[in-house]
N, CA and C of each residue as an Amber inpcrd file, in Angstrom:
protein
   387
 -79.4590000 -22.3570000 -38.7760000 -78.1950000 -22.9990000 -39.1340000
 -78.5290000 -24.7390000 -38.9270000 -77.8350000 -25.6240000 -39.3320000
 -78.1160000 -26.8650000 -39.3580000 -77.0740000 -27.8100000 -38.0400000
 -77.5340000 -28.6040000 -37.1270000 -76.8040000 -29.1920000 -36.5230000
 -76.2130000 -30.3980000 -36.2010000 -74.8970000 -30.8670000 -36.4210000
 -74.6460000 -32.6550000 -36.3530000 -74.8650000 -32.9540000 -35.3660000
 -74.3550000 -34.4770000 -35.4150000 -74.8050000 -35.4050000 -34.7090000
 -74.3190000 -34.9040000 -33.1170000 -73.6540000 -34.3710000 -33.0390000
 -72.3730000 -34.0720000 -31.5700000 -73.1000000 -32.6160000 -31.3770000
 -74.3720000 -32.2810000 -32.0530000 -74.8130000 -30.9570000 -31.6620000
 -73.8430000 -29.2110000 -32.1740000 -72.8730000 -29.5800000 -32.8050000
 -72.4830000 -28.8820000 -33.3420000 -72.8380000 -28.3440000 -34.6630000
 -72.2550000 -26.7940000 -35.2100000 -73.1560000 -26.4660000 -36.1370000
 -72.2970000 -26.9670000 -37.5590000 -73.2040000 -27.4260000 -38.0350000
 -72.9660000 -27.7790000 -39.2010000 -72.4350000 -26.9010000 -40.6750000
 -70.8620000 -26.8770000 -40.6800000 -70.5050000 -26.4610000 -41.8980000
 -70.5500000 -26.5440000 -43.1240000 -71.2080000 -25.8150000 -44.4380000
 -70.6790000 -25.8200000 -45.4660000 -69.5950000 -25.7250000 -46.5110000
 -69.1610000 -26.4680000 -46.9420000 -67.0960000 -26.5720000 -47.4150000
 -67.4800000 -25.1120000 -48.0720000 -68.3550000 -24.2030000 -48.7420000
 -68.1880000 -22.7730000 -48.9710000 -68.1450000 -22.3540000 -47.9130000
 -68.8340000 -22.6590000 -46.5020000 -68.1200000 -21.7480000 -45.2760000
 -66.6700000 -21.4560000 -45.3090000 -66.3050000 -22.6080000 -45.5020000
 -64.2700000 -21.8220000 -45.5710000 -63.8760000 -21.7590000 -46.8010000
 -64.9610000 -21.0410000 -47.2670000 -63.9010000 -20.4900000 -48.9300000
 -63.9730000 -18.6470000 -47.9770000 -64.7910000 -18.9810000 -47.2180000
 -64.9450000 -16.9670000 -46.2650000 -64.2210000 -16.8580000 -45.8180000
 -63.1010000 -14.9800000 -45.9210000 -62.7300000 -14.6490000 -45.0590000
 -63.1420000 -14.9160000 -43.4060000 -62.3320000 -15.1770000 -42.4360000
 -62.7360000 -14.9940000 -41.1220000 -62.6720000 -13.5790000 -40.6200000
 -63.8180000 -12.5820000 -40.4500000 -63.7720000 -11.2760000 -39.9930000
 -63.1350000 -11.1560000 -38.5780000 -63.3590000 -12.1450000 -37.3460000
 -62.6920000 -11.5230000 -36.7930000 -61.0380000 -12.0830000 -36.1800000
 -60.9190000 -11.2430000 -35.5540000 -59.3960000 -11.3610000 -35.1700000
 -58.4670000 -10.1970000 -34.3180000 -58.2030000 -10.3240000 -33.5010000
 -57.7580000  -9.7450000 -32.2400000 -57.2150000  -7.9210000 -32.9680000
 -57.3800000  -7.4840000 -31.7900000 -57.2170000  -5.8770000 -32.7120000
 -56.7220000  -5.3530000 -31.5520000 -55.3740000  -4.7010000 -31.5870000
 -54.6440000  -3.6990000 -30.7330000 -55.2610000  -2.3870000 -30.8900000
 -55.8660000  -2.0480000 -29.5820000 -56.4920000  -0.8890000 -29.5810000
 -55.5280000   0.4460000 -28.6030000 -55.1470000   1.3030000 -29.2410000
 -54.4740000   2.5270000 -28.6140000 -55.4670000   3.6780000 -28.0810000
 -55.2280000   3.8100000 -27.1710000 -56.1660000   4.6380000 -26.3580000
 -55.0760000   5.7960000 -25.7240000 -54.3470000   7.0150000 -26.6280000
 -53.8890000   7.3130000 -26.3790000 -54.8480000   9.5040000 -26.4110000
 -54.4740000   9.9140000 -24.9480000 -55.4530000  10.6960000 -24.2010000
 -54.8520000  12.1500000 -25.3040000 -56.2680000  13.0770000 -26.0920000
 -55.8710000  13.7850000 -26.9220000 -56.4570000  15.0440000 -26.0380000
 -56.1300000  16.1930000 -26.0460000 -56.4370000  17.0980000 -25.1510000
 -57.7490000  17.8650000 -26.2400000 -58.6370000  18.3090000 -25.3980000
 -59.9330000  18.4230000 -26.3130000 -59.6580000  19.5480000 -27.8460000
 -58.5920000  20.2840000 -27.3870000 -58.0750000  21.6720000 -28.7450000
 -56.9370000  20.8830000 -29.3790000 -56.7060000  19.4600000 -29.1300000
 -55.6260000  19.6980000 -30.2160000 -55.5750000  19.1670000 -31.4740000
 -54.8380000  19.6260000 -32.4460000 -55.1840000  18.7350000 -33.7520000
 -54.1430000  18.3000000 -33.9510000 -54.0830000  16.6480000 -34.2000000
 -53.3110000  15.6640000 -34.2380000 -53.5790000  15.3560000 -35.4020000
 -52.4220000  16.2270000 -36.3890000 -51.8880000  15.6930000 -37.9020000
 -50.7420000  15.6350000 -37.9930000 -50.2990000  14.7870000 -38.6740000
 -49.2640000  14.2830000 -39.1240000 -48.5230000  14.5780000 -40.3550000
 -47.6760000  15.7970000 -40.6650000 -47.6090000  16.1040000 -42.1540000
 -46.0860000  15.0000000 -42.9910000 -46.4490000  14.9670000 -43.6750000
 -45.7080000  13.8010000 -44.5000000 -44.2820000  14.0450000 -44.2750000
 -43.6380000  15.3530000 -44.1590000 -42.0630000  14.9760000 -43.6770000
 -42.1100000  14.2640000 -42.2830000 -42.3340000  14.4210000 -41.2220000
 -42.2070000  13.5850000 -40.1820000 -42.5830000  11.9530000 -40.5510000
 -43.3800000  11.8710000 -41.4240000 -43.9140000  10.3880000 -41.1920000
 -42.4090000   9.9890000 -42.6630000 -41.8310000  10.6830000 -43.1930000
 -40.2510000   9.9670000 -43.7450000 -39.6090000  10.4330000 -42.7630000
 -39.4150000  10.6520000 -41.7680000 -38.4030000  11.0470000 -40.8860000
 -38.6920000   9.7130000 -39.6000000 -39.4370000   9.2490000 -39.7130000
 -39.5970000   7.9700000 -39.2520000 -38.9080000   6.5930000 -39.0270000
 -38.0030000   5.9920000 -37.9270000 -37.5420000   4.7000000 -38.2990000
 -38.4300000   3.2520000 -38.8550000 -37.1790000   2.5550000 -39.1630000
 -38.8190000   1.4620000 -39.8040000 -37.9970000   0.0950000 -38.8030000
 -39.3000000  -0.7200000 -38.2390000 -38.4230000  -2.1600000 -37.5040000
 -39.3700000  -2.6250000 -38.2010000 -38.4100000  -4.0480000 -38.9120000
 -38.7100000  -4.9890000 -39.1110000 -39.0450000  -6.4200000 -38.0840000
 -38.2690000  -6.3690000 -37.8060000 -38.9410000  -7.2520000 -36.2930000
 -37.7620000  -8.5190000 -36.8970000 -36.7580000  -8.3880000 -37.8020000
 -35.0300000  -9.1270000 -37.4890000 -34.4530000  -9.3810000 -36.9500000
 -33.5750000 -10.7870000 -36.4220000 -32.7850000  -9.9520000 -35.3680000
 -31.7070000 -10.0680000 -35.2960000 -31.4340000  -9.1600000 -35.9730000
 -29.9690000  -8.1880000 -36.6340000 -30.7190000  -6.5530000 -36.2520000
 -31.4840000  -6.4880000 -36.2800000 -31.7280000  -4.7520000 -35.4240000
 -32.1150000  -4.7490000 -33.8930000 -31.9400000  -3.4150000 -33.5050000
 -31.4500000  -2.9890000 -32.2780000 -33.1780000  -2.8070000 -31.7120000
 -34.2330000  -3.3120000 -31.1000000 -35.2970000  -1.9120000 -30.7580000
 -35.0910000  -1.2890000 -29.8640000 -33.7640000  -1.0200000 -29.0340000
 -33.9010000   0.0370000 -28.2910000 -33.3270000   1.2810000 -29.2370000
 -32.4630000   0.8850000 -30.5400000 -32.4380000   2.2020000 -30.8650000
 -33.6470000   2.3690000 -31.7370000 -34.5380000   1.5720000 -32.2330000
 -35.6530000   2.0970000 -32.8070000 -36.8780000   3.1830000 -31.7610000
 -36.3580000   2.4310000 -30.9290000 -37.5580000   3.4400000 -29.5070000
 -36.9870000   4.9680000 -29.7890000 -35.3820000   4.8030000 -29.5580000
 -35.1110000   6.3050000 -29.3130000 -34.4820000   7.3160000 -30.6720000
 -34.6120000   6.1380000 -31.8110000 -35.0040000   7.1620000 -32.8700000
 -36.4370000   7.4250000 -32.7750000 -37.4360000   6.6410000 -32.4510000
 -38.8030000   7.5350000 -32.8080000 -38.8730000   8.3980000 -31.4690000
 -38.1950000   7.9720000 -30.1520000 -38.5880000   9.8710000 -29.5750000
 -37.8470000  10.8080000 -30.2900000 -36.6790000  10.7650000 -30.7470000
 -36.0200000  11.8000000 -31.5880000 -36.6300000  12.4720000 -32.0200000
 -37.6810000  11.7710000 -33.1440000 -38.4140000  12.3730000 -34.4140000
 -39.7730000  12.6470000 -33.5140000 -40.4840000  12.6140000 -32.5530000
 -41.4430000  12.7670000 -31.6370000 -41.7270000  14.1660000 -30.8820000
 -40.1780000  14.0610000 -30.3950000 -39.7330000  15.4190000 -29.7450000
 -39.3790000  16.4650000 -30.5660000 -38.8380000  15.9350000 -31.5750000
 -38.3010000  17.3340000 -32.3120000 -39.7090000  17.8970000 -33.3980000
 -40.7000000  16.9340000 -33.5580000 -41.5260000  17.1310000 -34.3250000
 -42.9930000  17.5740000 -33.3150000 -42.9850000  18.6760000 -31.9220000
 -43.9370000  18.7550000 -31.2150000 -45.4560000  19.2020000 -31.9770000
 -46.3800000  18.9800000 -31.2660000 -47.4390000  19.3170000 -31.7740000
 -48.2630000  20.2960000 -30.8240000 -48.6160000  21.2120000 -30.9370000
 -49.2660000  22.0560000 -29.8320000 -50.0590000  21.2800000 -29.0540000
 -50.5110000  21.0760000 -28.0360000 -51.2670000  20.1370000 -26.9120000
 -51.3210000  18.9080000 -27.1040000 -50.0940000  18.3690000 -27.5150000
 -50.0990000  16.7430000 -27.5840000 -48.2120000  16.3920000 -27.6060000
 -48.1270000  15.5350000 -26.2700000 -47.6100000  15.2410000 -25.2950000
 -46.4290000  14.3400000 -26.4530000 -45.3900000  14.7460000 -26.2810000
 -44.4100000  13.2690000 -26.9710000 -44.5370000  11.8080000 -26.9660000
 -45.0960000  11.8710000 -25.4020000 -45.8080000  10.5930000 -25.2180000
 -46.8880000   9.5180000 -26.0650000 -47.7580000  10.3260000 -26.1980000
 -49.2280000  10.2120000 -27.1240000 -48.7930000  10.1670000 -29.0020000
 -47.7050000  10.9040000 -29.4650000 -47.1670000  11.2410000 -30.8480000
 -46.5370000   9.7970000 -30.8030000 -45.6630000  10.0550000 -29.6610000
 -44.6090000   8.1040000 -30.0560000 -46.0620000   6.7970000 -30.1490000
 -47.2200000   6.8300000 -29.1270000 -48.1420000   5.9830000 -29.2940000
 -48.7040000   5.9720000 -30.2680000 -49.2560000   6.6730000 -31.1030000
 -49.9520000   7.2830000 -32.2390000 -48.9100000   6.3080000 -33.4760000
 -47.7780000   6.7820000 -33.0230000 -47.2320000   6.7060000 -34.7500000
 -46.2540000   5.2490000 -35.1550000 -46.4010000   4.9630000 -33.1650000
 -45.2240000   3.3740000 -33.7350000 -45.7960000   2.4050000 -34.1580000
 -47.2740000   2.3200000 -34.3450000 -47.5350000   1.0640000 -35.1200000
 -47.4220000   1.1810000 -37.0310000 -46.9940000   2.9750000 -37.1630000
 -46.4050000   3.0110000 -38.6300000 -45.0230000   2.6640000 -38.9010000
 -44.0370000   2.6680000 -37.7860000 -42.9150000   2.2780000 -38.1470000
 -42.7310000   0.6970000 -38.0000000 -43.5640000  -0.0800000 -37.6770000
 -43.1230000  -1.4340000 -37.8370000 -43.9440000  -2.3270000 -39.2850000
 -43.1940000  -3.0090000 -39.4920000 -43.1530000  -3.9210000 -41.3800000
 -42.8300000  -5.3350000 -40.9130000 -43.4580000  -6.0180000 -41.6110000
 -43.3720000  -7.8900000 -41.4360000 -43.5600000  -8.1100000 -40.3390000
 -42.5860000  -8.9010000 -40.3130000 -43.2870000  -9.8640000 -39.0530000
 -43.1490000  -9.0090000 -37.9730000 -43.1260000  -7.7190000 -37.3340000
 -43.4820000  -6.9210000 -36.1730000 -44.3740000  -6.3740000 -36.0870000
 -44.8400000  -5.8610000 -37.7530000 -46.2510000  -5.4680000 -38.0260000
 -47.2890000  -6.5760000 -37.5170000 -47.0690000  -7.8020000 -37.9140000
 -47.5430000  -8.9100000 -37.6970000 -48.0050000  -9.2930000 -36.2190000
 -46.5220000  -9.2990000 -35.5890000 -46.7020000  -9.4070000 -34.3700000
 -47.5160000  -8.1120000 -33.4110000 -47.5200000  -6.9210000 -34.4510000
 -48.4250000  -6.0720000 -33.0870000 -49.5620000  -6.3570000 -33.4980000
 -50.1630000  -6.3340000 -34.7810000 -51.6120000  -5.9730000 -34.9380000
 -52.2590000  -7.7490000 -34.1700000 -51.0870000  -9.0000000 -33.8530000
 -52.0870000  -9.7210000 -33.2280000 -52.2500000 -10.0900000 -31.8170000
 -51.4310000  -8.9390000 -31.6020000 -51.1890000  -8.7460000 -29.3970000
 -52.4900000  -8.5750000 -29.1090000 -53.7130000  -7.9860000 -29.9750000
 -55.0860000  -7.9740000 -28.9250000 -54.9500000  -7.6520000 -27.7780000
 -54.3060000  -6.4350000 -27.7490000 -53.9430000  -5.3940000 -26.1180000
 -54.4320000  -4.0530000 -26.2760000 -55.3520000  -3.9830000 -25.4040000
 -55.6320000  -2.1020000 -25.1300000 -53.5230000  -1.7940000 -24.8240000
 -53.2210000  -0.2460000 -25.0520000 -52.3670000   0.1650000 -24.7570000
 -53.1750000   1.9690000 -24.1920000 -52.8050000   2.2900000 -22.6840000
 -53.3750000   3.0200000 -22.3400000 -51.7520000   3.9890000 -22.2290000
 -50.5110000   3.4960000 -22.2590000 -49.4990000   4.4800000 -22.1200000
 -48.3880000   3.8680000 -23.7050000 -47.4600000   5.0650000 -23.4830000
 -46.4110000   4.6800000 -24.3520000 -45.4000000   4.0560000 -22.8580000
 -45.8660000   3.6830000 -22.2060000 -44.4960000   3.1260000 -21.3890000
 -44.8860000   1.3500000 -21.7410000 -46.2100000   0.9800000 -21.6110000
 -47.1090000  -0.3150000 -21.7000000 -46.5340000  -0.6060000 -22.9540000
 -46.8440000   0.2560000 -24.1820000 -46.1590000  -0.0210000 -25.6000000
 -44.9520000  -0.6170000 -25.6430000 -44.1610000   0.0150000 -25.0590000
 -42.5500000   0.2090000 -24.7870000 -42.2310000  -1.1800000 -24.4340000
 -43.3100000  -1.5500000 -22.9940000 -42.3140000  -2.5860000 -22.3160000
 -42.5760000  -3.6570000 -23.1990000 -43.9920000  -4.1170000 -23.8880000
 -44.0930000  -4.6980000 -25.0460000 -43.4500000  -4.7470000 -25.5150000
 -43.1560000  -4.2530000 -26.7260000 -41.8770000  -4.2250000 -27.1500000
 -40.6180000  -4.7890000 -27.7430000 -40.3730000  -4.0950000 -26.5580000
 -38.7740000  -4.4680000 -25.9990000 -39.4010000  -5.9920000 -25.2930000
 -39.7800000  -6.6100000 -24.7500000 -40.0890000  -7.5200000 -24.1800000
 -39.8340000  -8.7350000 -25.3490000 -40.4010000  -8.5050000 -26.7940000
 -40.7860000  -9.0230000 -27.5310000 -39.3220000  -8.8930000 -28.5530000
 -38.7640000  -8.2530000 -28.5230000 -37.6640000  -7.6420000 -29.7980000
 -36.3780000  -7.2930000 -28.8470000 -36.1510000  -7.8330000 -27.4930000
 -34.8020000  -6.7710000 -26.8610000 -34.4630000  -9.1210000 -26.5910000
 -33.0660000  -9.0060000 -26.8920000 -32.4930000 -10.5680000 -26.4330000
 -31.5040000 -10.0760000 -25.4520000 -31.4170000 -11.0910000 -25.1270000
 -30.5080000 -10.9290000 -24.2440000 -28.3920000 -11.1760000 -24.2990000
 -29.0700000 -11.7030000 -25.6700000 -27.9170000 -12.0560000 -26.8040000
 -27.5000000 -11.1930000 -27.1470000 -27.6310000 -10.0510000 -27.2630000
 -27.5630000  -8.9670000 -27.8110000 -26.6250000  -8.3540000 -26.5000000
 -26.6980000  -8.0860000 -25.7550000 -25.7490000  -7.5730000 -24.3230000
 -24.2270000  -8.1240000 -24.6530000 -23.5920000  -7.1230000 -24.0670000
 -22.0030000  -7.6000000 -24.6230000 -21.2910000  -6.7380000 -23.6470000
 -20.4750000  -7.8040000 -22.6300000 -20.1640000  -7.7080000 -21.4440000
 -18.3660000  -6.5870000 -21.6780000
């Protein structure tokens, strides 16, 4: 690679037309038991709530609905919290999905994920007295 006068890498115009391959990746480390068979059927996926990140949406309700789906569709040797961690990204769309993908964090518990989500989408203005 050629360097310019300031010692920086000189880029050609065609270099700017290539997609950038590096981006933050959110990693989910949900511990599964060795003999756990984590397979989600399509009927479970169709039951999942969807969250777009709109101001009119209630993040607490989203978390509650996700919890209900995970608790009634239990998988042998897989806790409800692990199911929530694995399924949560599939419930996000549009702005909410973009936010989650750009986090670039590692999550090791459902509590961490839930707190991060509520910190982002809970608005004090939604509280009624």
